[in-house]
C-alpha positions in Angstrom: -19.6 3.8 -10.0 -17.6 4.6 -6.9 -17.6 8.2 -5.6 -14.5 10.2 -6.5 -12.3 10.7 -3.4 -12.7 14.1 -1.7 -9.1 15.2 -1.8 -8.2 18.6 -0.2 -6.6 21.4 -2.0 -3.9 21.3 0.7 -2.9 17.8 -0.6 -2.9 19.0 -4.2 -1.9 22.6 -3.8 -0.2 22.7 -7.2 -3.1 21.7 -9.4 -6.7 22.6 -10.2 -8.7 19.7 -8.7 -11.5 20.4 -11.2 -9.2 19.3 -14.0 -7.9 16.2 -12.2 -8.4 13.0 -14.3 -8.7 10.2 -11.7 -7.9 7.5 -14.2 -5.1 9.1 -16.3 -3.4 10.3 -13.1 -4.2 7.3 -10.9 -0.6 6.4 -10.0 0.4 10.0 -9.2 -2.8 10.5 -7.1 -2.0 7.4 -5.1 1.6 8.4 -4.5 0.7 12.0 -3.6 -2.0 11.0 -1.1 0.3 8.5 0.6 2.9 11.3 0.7 0.8 14.3 1.7 -2.8 13.3 2.3 -4.8 12.7 5.4 -5.7 9.2 6.6 -9.3 10.0 5.4 -7.9 10.7 1.9 -5.8 7.5 2.0 -8.9 5.5 2.8 -11.0 7.1 0.1 -8.3 6.6 -2.5 -8.0 2.9 -1.5 -11.8 2.5 -1.7 -11.9 4.2 -5.1 -9.0 2.4 -6.7 -9.1 -0.8 -4.7 -6.7 -1.8 -1.9 -4.8 -4.3 -4.2 -4.2 -1.7 -6.9 -3.0 0.9 -4.5 -0.8 -1.6 -2.7 0.7 -2.8 -5.9 1.4 0.8 -7.1 3.2 1.6 -3.9 5.3 -1.6 -3.6 6.2 -1.6 -7.3 7.8 1.9 -7.4 11.4 1.7 -8.4 12.0 5.4 -7.5 12.4 6.1 -3.8 9.3 6.8 -1.8 9.5 9.1 1.2 10.1 7.2 4.4 6.8 8.3 5.9 4.9 7.0 2.8 6.7 3.6 3.2 5.8 3.5 6.9 2.2 4.4 6.2 1.8 1.8 3.4 3.6 -0.8 5.5 1.2 -0.4 8.4 -1.9 0.2 6.3 -1.4 -2.9 4.1 0.4 -5.1 6.7 3.6 -5.2 4.6 7.3 -5.7 5.3 10.1 -3.6 4.1 11.1 -6.4 1.7 7.8 -5.8 -0.2 8.9 -2.4 -1.5 10.8 -2.5 -4.7 12.3 0.9 -4.1 14.1 -0.4 -1.1 16.1 -2.7 -3.2 18.3 0.3 -4.0 18.9 1.3 -0.5 17.8 -0.1 2.9 15.2 1.7 5.0 16.9 3.7 7.7 15.1 5.1 10.7 15.7 8.8 11.0 16.3 10.5 14.3 13.1 12.5 13.7 11.0 9.4 14.5 10.7 8.0 11.1 
């Protein structure tokens, strides 16, 4: 059995980590870590769930992902913008803030 990712309370400020079910909440955990987690947490989540499962979860989302999450996943998994289902609704646009 793989060790449970060590996710900070800062990433999951709104829940009690002791009660977090890593299987029932797998998709939400992956999305939250790519949105608000550290690179260390991203690596741990990918090791725990498997790179393919995390990649498929992120690319198959039909609701919009934050731009920084798309960029992180794109670089981490060597993807293109066309791989993200959520970008079928709107094209990715670089913001003046650097994203």
